[in-house]
Biotite code that builds the C-alpha atoms (Angstrom):
import biotite.structure as struc

atoms = struc.array([
    struc.Atom([0.000, 0.000, 0.000], chain_id="A", res_id=1, res_name="MET", atom_name="CA", element="C"),
    struc.Atom([2.811, 2.394, 0.840], chain_id="A", res_id=2, res_name="GLN", atom_name="CA", element="C"),
    struc.Atom([4.482, 1.746, -2.511], chain_id="A", res_id=3, res_name="GLU", atom_name="CA", element="C"),
    struc.Atom([1.214, 2.415, -4.382], chain_id="A", res_id=4, res_name="GLN", atom_name="CA", element="C"),
    struc.Atom([0.714, 5.738, -2.550], chain_id="A", res_id=5, res_name="SER", atom_name="CA", element="C"),
    struc.Atom([4.263, 6.817, -3.357], chain_id="A", res_id=6, res_name="LYS", atom_name="CA", element="C"),
    struc.Atom([3.757, 5.991, -7.020], chain_id="A", res_id=7, res_name="LEU", atom_name="CA", element="C"),
    struc.Atom([0.510, 7.973, -7.070], chain_id="A", res_id=8, res_name="GLN", atom_name="CA", element="C"),
    struc.Atom([2.227, 10.982, -5.465], chain_id="A", res_id=9, res_name="GLU", atom_name="CA", element="C"),
    struc.Atom([5.059, 10.866, -8.006], chain_id="A", res_id=10, res_name="GLU", atom_name="CA", element="C"),
    struc.Atom([2.597, 10.665, -10.914], chain_id="A", res_id=11, res_name="GLU", atom_name="CA", element="C"),
    struc.Atom([0.576, 13.600, -9.560], chain_id="A", res_id=12, res_name="GLU", atom_name="CA", element="C"),
    struc.Atom([3.775, 15.629, -9.148], chain_id="A", res_id=13, res_name="GLY", atom_name="CA", element="C"),
    struc.Atom([4.765, 14.967, -12.751], chain_id="A", res_id=14, res_name="LYS", atom_name="CA", element="C"),
    struc.Atom([1.304, 15.975, -13.985], chain_id="A", res_id=15, res_name="GLU", atom_name="CA", element="C"),
    struc.Atom([1.435, 19.204, -11.986], chain_id="A", res_id=16, res_name="SER", atom_name="CA", element="C"),
    struc.Atom([4.897, 19.999, -13.405], chain_id="A", res_id=17, res_name="GLU", atom_name="CA", element="C"),
    struc.Atom([3.627, 19.433, -16.931], chain_id="A", res_id=18, res_name="ASP", atom_name="CA", element="C"),
    struc.Atom([0.595, 21.666, -16.437], chain_id="A", res_id=19, res_name="THR", atom_name="CA", element="C"),
    struc.Atom([2.537, 24.540, -14.834], chain_id="A", res_id=20, res_name="GLU", atom_name="CA", element="C"),
    struc.Atom([3.569, 27.306, -17.284], chain_id="A", res_id=21, res_name="GLU", atom_name="CA", element="C"),
    struc.Atom([7.157, 28.411, -17.277], chain_id="A", res_id=22, res_name="GLU", atom_name="CA", element="C"),
    struc.Atom([7.533, 32.061, -16.180], chain_id="A", res_id=23, res_name="PHE", atom_name="CA", element="C"),
    struc.Atom([9.352, 34.218, -18.722], chain_id="A", res_id=24, res_name="VAL", atom_name="CA", element="C"),
    struc.Atom([10.270, 37.732, -17.528], chain_id="A", res_id=25, res_name="PRO", atom_name="CA", element="C"),
    struc.Atom([9.085, 40.502, -19.860], chain_id="A", res_id=26, res_name="PRO", atom_name="CA", element="C"),
    struc.Atom([11.632, 41.992, -22.212], chain_id="A", res_id=27, res_name="VAL", atom_name="CA", element="C"),
    struc.Atom([12.527, 45.490, -21.118], chain_id="A", res_id=28, res_name="GLN", atom_name="CA", element="C"),
    struc.Atom([14.760, 48.105, -22.645], chain_id="A", res_id=29, res_name="GLY", atom_name="CA", element="C"),
    struc.Atom([17.869, 49.445, -21.010], chain_id="A", res_id=30, res_name="LYS", atom_name="CA", element="C"),
    struc.Atom([16.258, 52.766, -20.244], chain_id="A", res_id=31, res_name="ASN", atom_name="CA", element="C"),
    struc.Atom([13.297, 51.172, -18.469], chain_id="A", res_id=32, res_name="ARG", atom_name="CA", element="C"),
    struc.Atom([15.551, 48.883, -16.426], chain_id="A", res_id=33, res_name="ASP", atom_name="CA", element="C"),
    struc.Atom([17.672, 51.865, -15.444], chain_id="A", res_id=34, res_name="ARG", atom_name="CA", element="C"),
    struc.Atom([14.637, 53.903, -14.386], chain_id="A", res_id=35, res_name="GLU", atom_name="CA", element="C"),
    struc.Atom([13.243, 51.053, -12.270], chain_id="A", res_id=36, res_name="GLU", atom_name="CA", element="C"),
    struc.Atom([16.626, 50.534, -10.618], chain_id="A", res_id=37, res_name="ALA", atom_name="CA", element="C"),
    struc.Atom([16.870, 54.235, -9.801], chain_id="A", res_id=38, res_name="GLN", atom_name="CA", element="C"),
    struc.Atom([13.382, 54.224, -8.278], chain_id="A", res_id=39, res_name="LYS", atom_name="CA", element="C"),
    struc.Atom([14.289, 51.190, -6.162], chain_id="A", res_id=40, res_name="LEU", atom_name="CA", element="C"),
    struc.Atom([17.490, 52.861, -4.920], chain_id="A", res_id=41, res_name="VAL", atom_name="CA", element="C"),
    struc.Atom([15.628, 56.093, -4.127], chain_id="A", res_id=42, res_name="ASP", atom_name="CA", element="C"),
    struc.Atom([12.961, 54.209, -2.175], chain_id="A", res_id=43, res_name="ARG", atom_name="CA", element="C"),
    struc.Atom([15.580, 52.268, -0.217], chain_id="A", res_id=44, res_name="LEU", atom_name="CA", element="C"),
    struc.Atom([17.549, 55.412, 0.658], chain_id="A", res_id=45, res_name="LEU", atom_name="CA", element="C"),
    struc.Atom([14.405, 57.262, 1.762], chain_id="A", res_id=46, res_name="LYS", atom_name="CA", element="C"),
    struc.Atom([13.394, 54.331, 3.981], chain_id="A", res_id=47, res_name="ASP", atom_name="CA", element="C"),
    struc.Atom([16.821, 54.230, 5.619], chain_id="A", res_id=48, res_name="ARG", atom_name="CA", element="C"),
    struc.Atom([17.766, 57.929, 5.720], chain_id="A", res_id=49, res_name="LEU", atom_name="CA", element="C"),
    struc.Atom([14.423, 59.718, 5.659], chain_id="A", res_id=50, res_name="GLY", atom_name="CA", element="C"),
    struc.Atom([14.574, 63.408, 4.732], chain_id="A", res_id=51, res_name="HIS", atom_name="CA", element="C"),
    struc.Atom([18.378, 63.219, 4.511], chain_id="A", res_id=52, res_name="LEU", atom_name="CA", element="C"),
    struc.Atom([18.278, 60.862, 1.521], chain_id="A", res_id=53, res_name="ALA", atom_name="CA", element="C"),
    struc.Atom([18.803, 63.720, -0.943], chain_id="A", res_id=54, res_name="PHE", atom_name="CA", element="C"),
    struc.Atom([22.307, 64.255, 0.479], chain_id="A", res_id=55, res_name="LEU", atom_name="CA", element="C"),
    struc.Atom([23.286, 60.858, -0.950], chain_id="A", res_id=56, res_name="VAL", atom_name="CA", element="C"),
    struc.Atom([21.083, 60.843, -4.076], chain_id="A", res_id=57, res_name="ILE", atom_name="CA", element="C"),
    struc.Atom([22.619, 64.024, -5.481], chain_id="A", res_id=58, res_name="ARG", atom_name="CA", element="C"),
    struc.Atom([26.075, 62.400, -5.558], chain_id="A", res_id=59, res_name="TYR", atom_name="CA", element="C"),
    struc.Atom([24.960, 59.286, -7.440], chain_id="A", res_id=60, res_name="LEU", atom_name="CA", element="C"),
    struc.Atom([26.367, 58.929, -10.948], chain_id="A", res_id=61, res_name="ASP", atom_name="CA", element="C"),
    struc.Atom([23.178, 59.018, -12.981], chain_id="A", res_id=62, res_name="ARG", atom_name="CA", element="C"),
    struc.Atom([22.601, 59.659, -16.636], chain_id="A", res_id=63, res_name="GLN", atom_name="CA", element="C"),
    struc.Atom([21.019, 63.076, -17.091], chain_id="A", res_id=64, res_name="ARG", atom_name="CA", element="C"),
    struc.Atom([18.640, 63.979, -19.943], chain_id="A", res_id=65, res_name="PRO", atom_name="CA", element="C"),
    struc.Atom([20.623, 65.102, -22.970], chain_id="A", res_id=66, res_name="ARG", atom_name="CA", element="C"),
    struc.Atom([19.971, 68.395, -24.695], chain_id="A", res_id=67, res_name="ASN", atom_name="CA", element="C"),
    struc.Atom([19.624, 68.619, -28.456], chain_id="A", res_id=68, res_name="ASN", atom_name="CA", element="C"),
    struc.Atom([22.520, 70.857, -29.496], chain_id="A", res_id=69, res_name="THR", atom_name="CA", element="C"),
    struc.Atom([22.744, 69.570, -33.073], chain_id="A", res_id=70, res_name="MET", atom_name="CA", element="C"),
    struc.Atom([22.732, 72.226, -35.797], chain_id="A", res_id=71, res_name="SER", atom_name="CA", element="C"),
    struc.Atom([19.656, 72.179, -38.079], chain_id="A", res_id=72, res_name="ILE", atom_name="CA", element="C"),
    struc.Atom([20.649, 74.998, -40.432], chain_id="A", res_id=73, res_name="MET", atom_name="CA", element="C"),
    struc.Atom([20.088, 72.908, -43.578], chain_id="A", res_id=74, res_name="ASN", atom_name="CA", element="C"),
    struc.Atom([16.603, 71.924, -42.416], chain_id="A", res_id=75, res_name="THR", atom_name="CA", element="C"),
    struc.Atom([15.862, 75.560, -41.594], chain_id="A", res_id=76, res_name="ALA", atom_name="CA", element="C"),
    struc.Atom([16.973, 76.710, -45.055], chain_id="A", res_id=77, res_name="ARG", atom_name="CA", element="C"),
    struc.Atom([14.874, 73.998, -46.677], chain_id="A", res_id=78, res_name="GLY", atom_name="CA", element="C"),
    struc.Atom([11.775, 75.051, -44.733], chain_id="A", res_id=79, res_name="SER", atom_name="CA", element="C"),
    struc.Atom([12.263, 78.651, -45.885], chain_id="A", res_id=80, res_name="ILE", atom_name="CA", element="C"),
    struc.Atom([12.644, 77.581, -49.522], chain_id="A", res_id=81, res_name="ARG", atom_name="CA", element="C"),
    struc.Atom([9.498, 75.427, -49.342], chain_id="A", res_id=82, res_name="CYS", atom_name="CA", element="C"),
    struc.Atom([7.497, 78.155, -47.618], chain_id="A", res_id=83, res_name="GLY", atom_name="CA", element="C"),
    struc.Atom([6.378, 76.098, -44.597], chain_id="A", res_id=84, res_name="ILE", atom_name="CA", element="C"),
    struc.Atom([6.141, 77.325, -41.025], chain_id="A", res_id=85, res_name="SER", atom_name="CA", element="C"),
    struc.Atom([8.673, 76.596, -38.294], chain_id="A", res_id=86, res_name="ALA", atom_name="CA", element="C"),
    struc.Atom([6.157, 74.408, -36.444], chain_id="A", res_id=87, res_name="ALA", atom_name="CA", element="C"),
    struc.Atom([5.441, 72.315, -39.556], chain_id="A", res_id=88, res_name="ASP", atom_name="CA", element="C"),
    struc.Atom([9.151, 71.932, -40.307], chain_id="A", res_id=89, res_name="ALA", atom_name="CA", element="C"),
    struc.Atom([9.859, 70.823, -36.723], chain_id="A", res_id=90, res_name="ALA", atom_name="CA", element="C"),
    struc.Atom([7.045, 68.259, -36.915], chain_id="A", res_id=91, res_name="THR", atom_name="CA", element="C"),
    struc.Atom([8.357, 66.784, -40.177], chain_id="A", res_id=92, res_name="VAL", atom_name="CA", element="C"),
    struc.Atom([11.912, 66.604, -38.798], chain_id="A", res_id=93, res_name="ALA", atom_name="CA", element="C"),
    struc.Atom([10.762, 64.860, -35.602], chain_id="A", res_id=94, res_name="SER", atom_name="CA", element="C"),
    struc.Atom([8.601, 62.354, -37.492], chain_id="A", res_id=95, res_name="GLU", atom_name="CA", element="C"),
    struc.Atom([11.518, 61.525, -39.799], chain_id="A", res_id=96, res_name="PHE", atom_name="CA", element="C"),
    struc.Atom([13.629, 60.886, -36.689], chain_id="A", res_id=97, res_name="LEU", atom_name="CA", element="C"),
    struc.Atom([10.969, 58.402, -35.513], chain_id="A", res_id=98, res_name="LYS", atom_name="CA", element="C"),
    struc.Atom([11.173, 56.599, -38.859], chain_id="A", res_id=99, res_name="ASP", atom_name="CA", element="C"),
    struc.Atom([14.968, 56.342, -38.586], chain_id="A", res_id=100, res_name="LEU", atom_name="CA", element="C"),
    struc.Atom([14.661, 54.853, -35.094], chain_id="A", res_id=101, res_name="ILE", atom_name="CA", element="C"),
    struc.Atom([11.874, 52.461, -36.125], chain_id="A", res_id=102, res_name="ALA", atom_name="CA", element="C"),
    struc.Atom([13.897, 51.251, -39.131], chain_id="A", res_id=103, res_name="ALA", atom_name="CA", element="C"),
    struc.Atom([16.918, 50.558, -36.929], chain_id="A", res_id=104, res_name="GLY", atom_name="CA", element="C"),
    struc.Atom([19.185, 53.191, -38.466], chain_id="A", res_id=105, res_name="HIS", atom_name="CA", element="C"),
    struc.Atom([19.369, 55.033, -35.130], chain_id="A", res_id=106, res_name="LEU", atom_name="CA", element="C"),
    struc.Atom([19.247, 53.749, -31.567], chain_id="A", res_id=107, res_name="ALA", atom_name="CA", element="C"),
    struc.Atom([16.200, 54.605, -29.419], chain_id="A", res_id=108, res_name="PRO", atom_name="CA", element="C"),
    struc.Atom([18.529, 56.640, -27.205], chain_id="A", res_id=109, res_name="GLU", atom_name="CA", element="C"),
    struc.Atom([18.754, 59.179, -30.059], chain_id="A", res_id=110, res_name="LYS", atom_name="CA", element="C"),
    struc.Atom([15.148, 60.257, -29.466], chain_id="A", res_id=111, res_name="ALA", atom_name="CA", element="C"),
    struc.Atom([16.458, 63.351, -27.685], chain_id="A", res_id=112, res_name="TYR", atom_name="CA", element="C"),
    struc.Atom([17.309, 64.743, -31.151], chain_id="A", res_id=113, res_name="LEU", atom_name="CA", element="C"),
    struc.Atom([13.621, 65.519, -31.734], chain_id="A", res_id=114, res_name="ALA", atom_name="CA", element="C"),
    struc.Atom([13.172, 69.088, -32.962], chain_id="A", res_id=115, res_name="CYS", atom_name="CA", element="C"),
    struc.Atom([10.863, 71.613, -31.312], chain_id="A", res_id=116, res_name="ASP", atom_name="CA", element="C"),
    struc.Atom([9.381, 74.698, -33.038], chain_id="A", res_id=117, res_name="PRO", atom_name="CA", element="C"),
    struc.Atom([11.401, 77.149, -30.923], chain_id="A", res_id=118, res_name="SER", atom_name="CA", element="C"),
    struc.Atom([14.686, 75.573, -32.035], chain_id="A", res_id=119, res_name="LYS", atom_name="CA", element="C"),
    struc.Atom([13.506, 75.700, -35.646], chain_id="A", res_id=120, res_name="MET", atom_name="CA", element="C"),
    struc.Atom([12.566, 79.391, -35.329], chain_id="A", res_id=121, res_name="LYS", atom_name="CA", element="C"),
    struc.Atom([16.020, 80.256, -33.986], chain_id="A", res_id=122, res_name="ARG", atom_name="CA", element="C"),
    struc.Atom([17.693, 78.299, -36.778], chain_id="A", res_id=123, res_name="ALA", atom_name="CA", element="C"),
    struc.Atom([15.565, 79.996, -39.458], chain_id="A", res_id=124, res_name="ARG", atom_name="CA", element="C"),
    struc.Atom([16.405, 83.412, -38.037], chain_id="A", res_id=125, res_name="LYS", atom_name="CA", element="C"),
    struc.Atom([20.116, 82.579, -38.000], chain_id="A", res_id=126, res_name="ALA", atom_name="CA", element="C"),
    struc.Atom([19.918, 81.255, -41.580], chain_id="A", res_id=127, res_name="ALA", atom_name="CA", element="C"),
    struc.Atom([18.270, 84.452, -42.820], chain_id="A", res_id=128, res_name="MET", atom_name="CA", element="C"),
    struc.Atom([20.845, 86.637, -41.053], chain_id="A", res_id=129, res_name="MET", atom_name="CA", element="C"),
    struc.Atom([23.659, 84.574, -42.559], chain_id="A", res_id=130, res_name="GLU", atom_name="CA", element="C"),
    struc.Atom([22.147, 84.868, -46.046], chain_id="A", res_id=131, res_name="ALA", atom_name="CA", element="C"),
    struc.Atom([21.734, 88.616, -45.623], chain_id="A", res_id=132, res_name="ARG", atom_name="CA", element="C"),
    struc.Atom([25.385, 89.064, -44.602], chain_id="A", res_id=133, res_name="LYS", atom_name="CA", element="C"),
    struc.Atom([26.484, 86.937, -47.543], chain_id="A", res_id=134, res_name="LEU", atom_name="CA", element="C"),
    struc.Atom([24.432, 88.978, -50.023], chain_id="A", res_id=135, res_name="ASP", atom_name="CA", element="C"),
    struc.Atom([25.665, 92.211, -48.495], chain_id="A", res_id=136, res_name="LYS", atom_name="CA", element="C"),
    struc.Atom([29.284, 91.101, -48.844], chain_id="A", res_id=137, res_name="GLY", atom_name="CA", element="C"),
    struc.Atom([28.795, 90.071, -52.460], chain_id="A", res_id=138, res_name="ARG", atom_name="CA", element="C"),
    struc.Atom([27.151, 93.396, -53.288], chain_id="A", res_id=139, res_name="LEU", atom_name="CA", element="C"),
    struc.Atom([29.947, 95.382, -51.674], chain_id="A", res_id=140, res_name="GLN", atom_name="CA", element="C"),
    struc.Atom([32.569, 93.356, -53.527], chain_id="A", res_id=141, res_name="GLU", atom_name="CA", element="C"),
    struc.Atom([30.854, 93.734, -56.910], chain_id="A", res_id=142, res_name="GLU", atom_name="CA", element="C"),
    struc.Atom([29.508, 97.283, -57.106], chain_id="A", res_id=143, res_name="ASN", atom_name="CA", element="C"),
    struc.Atom([27.669, 99.825, -55.079], chain_id="A", res_id=144, res_name="ARG", atom_name="CA", element="C"),
    struc.Atom([23.905, 100.218, -55.417], chain_id="A", res_id=145, res_name="ILE", atom_name="CA", element="C"),
    struc.Atom([22.865, 101.936, -58.654], chain_id="A", res_id=146, res_name="ILE", atom_name="CA", element="C"),
    struc.Atom([19.129, 101.246, -58.529], chain_id="A", res_id=147, res_name="GLY", atom_name="CA", element="C"),
    struc.Atom([16.861, 100.670, -55.545], chain_id="A", res_id=148, res_name="MET", atom_name="CA", element="C"),
    struc.Atom([13.212, 99.642, -55.393], chain_id="A", res_id=149, res_name="GLY", atom_name="CA", element="C"),
    struc.Atom([10.887, 99.681, -52.401], chain_id="A", res_id=150, res_name="TYR", atom_name="CA", element="C"),
    struc.Atom([7.331, 98.644, -51.655], chain_id="A", res_id=151, res_name="ASP", atom_name="CA", element="C"),
    struc.Atom([5.320, 99.075, -48.468], chain_id="A", res_id=152, res_name="GLY", atom_name="CA", element="C"),
    struc.Atom([2.221, 97.260, -47.291], chain_id="A", res_id=153, res_name="ARG", atom_name="CA", element="C"),
    struc.Atom([0.068, 97.035, -44.199], chain_id="A", res_id=154, res_name="LYS", atom_name="CA", element="C"),
    struc.Atom([0.546, 93.728, -42.408], chain_id="A", res_id=155, res_name="ASP", atom_name="CA", element="C"),
    struc.Atom([-2.412, 92.889, -40.171], chain_id="A", res_id=156, res_name="SER", atom_name="CA", element="C"),
    struc.Atom([-0.854, 89.659, -38.837], chain_id="A", res_id=157, res_name="HIS", atom_name="CA", element="C"),
    struc.Atom([1.895, 91.150, -36.671], chain_id="A", res_id=158, res_name="THR", atom_name="CA", element="C"),
    struc.Atom([1.936, 89.895, -33.071], chain_id="A", res_id=159, res_name="ARG", atom_name="CA", element="C"),
    struc.Atom([3.064, 92.302, -30.368], chain_id="A", res_id=160, res_name="THR", atom_name="CA", element="C"),
    struc.Atom([2.657, 92.979, -26.649], chain_id="A", res_id=161, res_name="LEU", atom_name="CA", element="C"),
    struc.Atom([0.103, 95.687, -25.868], chain_id="A", res_id=162, res_name="VAL", atom_name="CA", element="C"),
    struc.Atom([-1.025, 96.950, -22.445], chain_id="A", res_id=163, res_name="ALA", atom_name="CA", element="C"),
    struc.Atom([-4.805, 97.012, -21.914], chain_id="A", res_id=164, res_name="ASP", atom_name="CA", element="C"),
    struc.Atom([-6.851, 99.453, -19.796], chain_id="A", res_id=165, res_name="ASP", atom_name="CA", element="C"),
    struc.Atom([-6.031, 97.576, -16.592], chain_id="A", res_id=166, res_name="SER", atom_name="CA", element="C"),
    struc.Atom([-2.290, 97.734, -17.268], chain_id="A", res_id=167, res_name="GLY", atom_name="CA", element="C"),
    struc.Atom([-1.878, 94.053, -18.107], chain_id="A", res_id=168, res_name="LYS", atom_name="CA", element="C"),
    struc.Atom([0.347, 93.291, -21.083], chain_id="A", res_id=169, res_name="VAL", atom_name="CA", element="C"),
    struc.Atom([-1.200, 90.876, -23.563], chain_id="A", res_id=170, res_name="ARG", atom_name="CA", element="C"),
    struc.Atom([-0.150, 89.393, -26.874], chain_id="A", res_id=171, res_name="MET", atom_name="CA", element="C"),
    struc.Atom([-2.375, 90.750, -29.632], chain_id="A", res_id=172, res_name="THR", atom_name="CA", element="C"),
    struc.Atom([-2.509, 91.208, -33.400], chain_id="A", res_id=173, res_name="MET", atom_name="CA", element="C"),
    struc.Atom([-1.812, 94.710, -34.712], chain_id="A", res_id=174, res_name="VAL", atom_name="CA", element="C"),
    struc.Atom([-1.638, 96.289, -38.151], chain_id="A", res_id=175, res_name="LYS", atom_name="CA", element="C"),
    struc.Atom([1.914, 97.354, -38.990], chain_id="A", res_id=176, res_name="GLU", atom_name="CA", element="C"),
    struc.Atom([3.513, 98.779, -42.121], chain_id="A", res_id=177, res_name="GLU", atom_name="CA", element="C"),
    struc.Atom([6.442, 96.845, -43.581], chain_id="A", res_id=178, res_name="HIS", atom_name="CA", element="C"),
    struc.Atom([8.680, 98.218, -46.343], chain_id="A", res_id=179, res_name="VAL", atom_name="CA", element="C"),
    struc.Atom([10.675, 95.792, -48.488], chain_id="A", res_id=180, res_name="THR", atom_name="CA", element="C"),
    struc.Atom([13.741, 97.078, -50.375], chain_id="A", res_id=181, res_name="VAL", atom_name="CA", element="C"),
    struc.Atom([15.344, 95.466, -53.438], chain_id="A", res_id=182, res_name="SER", atom_name="CA", element="C"),
    struc.Atom([18.434, 96.127, -55.561], chain_id="A", res_id=183, res_name="GLU", atom_name="CA", element="C"),
    struc.Atom([17.600, 97.095, -59.135], chain_id="A", res_id=184, res_name="GLU", atom_name="CA", element="C"),
    struc.Atom([17.590, 96.118, -61.931], chain_id="A", res_id=185, res_name="PRO", atom_name="CA", element="C"),
    struc.Atom([18.317, 92.589, -60.625], chain_id="A", res_id=186, res_name="SER", atom_name="CA", element="C"),
    struc.Atom([15.396, 92.679, -58.174], chain_id="A", res_id=187, res_name="GLY", atom_name="CA", element="C"),
    struc.Atom([17.532, 91.043, -55.486], chain_id="A", res_id=188, res_name="ARG", atom_name="CA", element="C"),
    struc.Atom([16.274, 91.430, -51.926], chain_id="A", res_id=189, res_name="TYR", atom_name="CA", element="C"),
    struc.Atom([18.249, 93.919, -49.841], chain_id="A", res_id=190, res_name="LEU", atom_name="CA", element="C"),
    struc.Atom([16.381, 94.495, -46.616], chain_id="A", res_id=191, res_name="SER", atom_name="CA", element="C"),
    struc.Atom([13.075, 95.360, -44.994], chain_id="A", res_id=192, res_name="HIS", atom_name="CA", element="C"),
    struc.Atom([12.138, 97.717, -42.184], chain_id="A", res_id=193, res_name="PHE", atom_name="CA", element="C"),
    struc.Atom([9.272, 99.131, -40.161], chain_id="A", res_id=194, res_name="VAL", atom_name="CA", element="C"),
    struc.Atom([9.070, 102.940, -40.465], chain_id="A", res_id=195, res_name="PRO", atom_name="CA", element="C"),
    struc.Atom([9.529, 104.868, -37.240], chain_id="A", res_id=196, res_name="GLU", atom_name="CA", element="C"),
    struc.Atom([6.483, 106.327, -35.552], chain_id="A", res_id=197, res_name="GLU", atom_name="CA", element="C"),
    struc.Atom([5.547, 109.745, -36.920], chain_id="A", res_id=198, res_name="VAL", atom_name="CA", element="C"),
    struc.Atom([5.677, 112.705, -34.535], chain_id="A", res_id=199, res_name="VAL", atom_name="CA", element="C"),
    struc.Atom([3.770, 115.788, -35.821], chain_id="A", res_id=200, res_name="PRO", atom_name="CA", element="C"),
    struc.Atom([4.540, 117.858, -37.798], chain_id="A", res_id=201, res_name="PRO", atom_name="CA", element="C"),
    struc.Atom([6.545, 115.063, -39.447], chain_id="A", res_id=202, res_name="GLU", atom_name="CA", element="C"),
    struc.Atom([5.015, 113.052, -42.283], chain_id="A", res_id=203, res_name="LYS", atom_name="CA", element="C"),
    struc.Atom([5.193, 109.279, -42.944], chain_id="A", res_id=204, res_name="PRO", atom_name="CA", element="C"),
    struc.Atom([7.084, 109.920, -46.191], chain_id="A", res_id=205, res_name="ALA", atom_name="CA", element="C"),
    struc.Atom([9.899, 111.594, -44.242], chain_id="A", res_id=206, res_name="GLN", atom_name="CA", element="C"),
    struc.Atom([10.415, 108.550, -42.012], chain_id="A", res_id=207, res_name="LYS", atom_name="CA", element="C"),
    struc.Atom([10.497, 106.156, -44.964], chain_id="A", res_id=208, res_name="ILE", atom_name="CA", element="C"),
    struc.Atom([12.882, 108.406, -46.914], chain_id="A", res_id=209, res_name="ALA", atom_name="CA", element="C"),
    struc.Atom([15.206, 108.594, -43.899], chain_id="A", res_id=210, res_name="GLN", atom_name="CA", element="C"),
    struc.Atom([15.212, 104.797, -43.559], chain_id="A", res_id=211, res_name="ALA", atom_name="CA", element="C"),
    struc.Atom([16.048, 104.414, -47.262], chain_id="A", res_id=212, res_name="LEU", atom_name="CA", element="C"),
    struc.Atom([18.861, 106.932, -46.913], chain_id="A", res_id=213, res_name="ARG", atom_name="CA", element="C"),
    struc.Atom([20.272, 105.020, -43.912], chain_id="A", res_id=214, res_name="ASP", atom_name="CA", element="C"),
    struc.Atom([20.202, 101.816, -45.957], chain_id="A", res_id=215, res_name="LEU", atom_name="CA", element="C"),
    struc.Atom([22.149, 103.465, -48.781], chain_id="A", res_id=216, res_name="LEU", atom_name="CA", element="C"),
    struc.Atom([24.710, 104.666, -46.261], chain_id="A", res_id=217, res_name="GLU", atom_name="CA", element="C"),
    struc.Atom([25.018, 101.139, -44.889], chain_id="A", res_id=218, res_name="GLU", atom_name="CA", element="C"),
    struc.Atom([25.942, 99.899, -48.371], chain_id="A", res_id=219, res_name="TYR", atom_name="CA", element="C"),
    struc.Atom([28.224, 102.901, -49.053], chain_id="A", res_id=220, res_name="ASP", atom_name="CA", element="C"),
    struc.Atom([26.011, 103.963, -51.968], chain_id="A", res_id=221, res_name="SER", atom_name="CA", element="C"),
    struc.Atom([24.988, 107.531, -51.127], chain_id="A", res_id=222, res_name="LEU", atom_name="CA", element="C"),
    struc.Atom([26.703, 108.850, -54.265], chain_id="A", res_id=223, res_name="ASP", atom_name="CA", element="C"),
    struc.Atom([26.055, 105.946, -56.650], chain_id="A", res_id=224, res_name="SER", atom_name="CA", element="C"),
    struc.Atom([22.235, 105.798, -56.693], chain_id="A", res_id=225, res_name="LEU", atom_name="CA", element="C"),
    struc.Atom([20.777, 106.668, -60.103], chain_id="A", res_id=226, res_name="LYS", atom_name="CA", element="C"),
    struc.Atom([17.417, 104.868, -60.081], chain_id="A", res_id=227, res_name="LEU", atom_name="CA", element="C"),
    struc.Atom([14.630, 104.836, -57.476], chain_id="A", res_id=228, res_name="LEU", atom_name="CA", element="C"),
    struc.Atom([11.723, 102.486, -58.094], chain_id="A", res_id=229, res_name="LYS", atom_name="CA", element="C"),
    struc.Atom([8.302, 102.631, -56.426], chain_id="A", res_id=230, res_name="GLY", atom_name="CA", element="C"),
    struc.Atom([4.608, 102.338, -57.246], chain_id="A", res_id=231, res_name="ASP", atom_name="CA", element="C"),
    struc.Atom([2.494, 105.325, -58.290], chain_id="A", res_id=232, res_name="SER", atom_name="CA", element="C"),
    struc.Atom([0.758, 106.114, -54.990], chain_id="A", res_id=233, res_name="THR", atom_name="CA", element="C"),
    struc.Atom([0.646, 109.702, -53.725], chain_id="A", res_id=234, res_name="ASN", atom_name="CA", element="C"),
    struc.Atom([2.922, 108.754, -50.837], chain_id="A", res_id=235, res_name="LEU", atom_name="CA", element="C"),
    struc.Atom([5.657, 107.868, -53.335], chain_id="A", res_id=236, res_name="ASN", atom_name="CA", element="C"),
    struc.Atom([5.237, 110.226, -56.278], chain_id="A", res_id=237, res_name="THR", atom_name="CA", element="C"),
    struc.Atom([3.857, 113.507, -54.935], chain_id="A", res_id=238, res_name="GLY", atom_name="CA", element="C"),
    struc.Atom([6.084, 116.291, -56.238], chain_id="A", res_id=239, res_name="TRP", atom_name="CA", element="C"),
    struc.Atom([6.609, 118.100, -52.905], chain_id="A", res_id=240, res_name="ARG", atom_name="CA", element="C"),
    struc.Atom([6.070, 115.794, -49.917], chain_id="A", res_id=241, res_name="ARG", atom_name="CA", element="C"),
    struc.Atom([6.455, 112.304, -51.321], chain_id="A", res_id=242, res_name="ASP", atom_name="CA", element="C"),
    struc.Atom([9.166, 109.786, -50.513], chain_id="A", res_id=243, res_name="ILE", atom_name="CA", element="C"),
    struc.Atom([11.089, 110.483, -53.717], chain_id="A", res_id=244, res_name="HIS", atom_name="CA", element="C"),
    struc.Atom([11.231, 114.220, -53.053], chain_id="A", res_id=245, res_name="ALA", atom_name="CA", element="C"),
    struc.Atom([12.316, 113.783, -49.421], chain_id="A", res_id=246, res_name="HIS", atom_name="CA", element="C"),
    struc.Atom([15.007, 111.267, -50.387], chain_id="A", res_id=247, res_name="LEU", atom_name="CA", element="C"),
    struc.Atom([16.357, 113.591, -53.087], chain_id="A", res_id=248, res_name="GLU", atom_name="CA", element="C"),
    struc.Atom([16.685, 116.378, -50.536], chain_id="A", res_id=249, res_name="ARG", atom_name="CA", element="C"),
    struc.Atom([18.407, 114.035, -48.058], chain_id="A", res_id=250, res_name="LEU", atom_name="CA", element="C"),
    struc.Atom([20.910, 112.843, -50.672], chain_id="A", res_id=251, res_name="LEU", atom_name="CA", element="C"),
    struc.Atom([21.658, 116.372, -51.821], chain_id="A", res_id=252, res_name="GLY", atom_name="CA", element="C"),
    struc.Atom([22.442, 117.676, -55.304], chain_id="A", res_id=253, res_name="PRO", atom_name="CA", element="C"),
])
């Protein structure tokens, strides 16, 4: 009887071993394992040291989040050429980074290279300043300005900070005049500016003429200008108080 009971117990043990599923730990990435280990260490130190745990935690050699310091000047130039916004360009760049990681061309740790709109805006601004300096240098090396064209328009999509009646400063949309200047006859872009605020008895044409004169001085072309191009509005072509007349008086005979 004892032998039969032992045999039954052995058979039941084998059946239970066969029916039991083997435990397989879940696959985790290095970053997740590291984070869980850090949480475990922090919890252990807080249990042992209490409010003094931070004195030890701050000296632990831990990997800090990396900042994206990579230059994106080429992407910024491409977004300007294609006429898309900084936010759209940043989104496309970040999604392309995801594709590179998903395809295995980059490690998941490279996700910190994702581009945000603010970084793209700074890169676009730097690219435009660099292009302007390059064009200015080429123009100064070739010849001084012989012809200059300008065109102003009211831009109602300018964002600026304005104080309301209660004194609080808020971001709002204002209408602002922008004047674009080109080198003629090539039509190459030179610069743009916002005319200074008019103080009576001054006229708007005087402020624009002064800004054009300052631009000519910047390019060392006060004596070389022979052609001034503008549309036929009264602000430009009036014979006494227009921009052309004021600029002629500023440049002298």
